[in-house]
Steps between C-alpha positions, in 0.01 A plus 500: 500500500127567504411142406706360788321731742159397364600133521606539864174678576296220342693232689451691825127532430477127432665403829298757692182354350603147605580620852167677538300204367674270747451738792124555452397144605760499780362823647144367469587177682691690770213740564243221510705313763533820708122513528468835328192578297628411154323633193573231244384713205786746555751223444314363198492847342868558577594164348295572185652847460855373542431209266392746232809711566718190472347407165560854375861487623556170319340640184719811507808288567426273203442808281830645623689186402316478170612850403861432601541215251 
């Protein structure tokens, strides 16, 4: 029961990470076309942070499957 819940949480985190990493460049492009003052470093930092979180999520998912076998 607990392992299924943890698995679903990890899968949800993975898809949320993918969605956020796709949306960051889209939001940047949209704001730059609107003529707003875009601070590019905010998007670079956000992408780096979410990339690190994605690597950690993949690492924890691989550890989870390694312990199940």
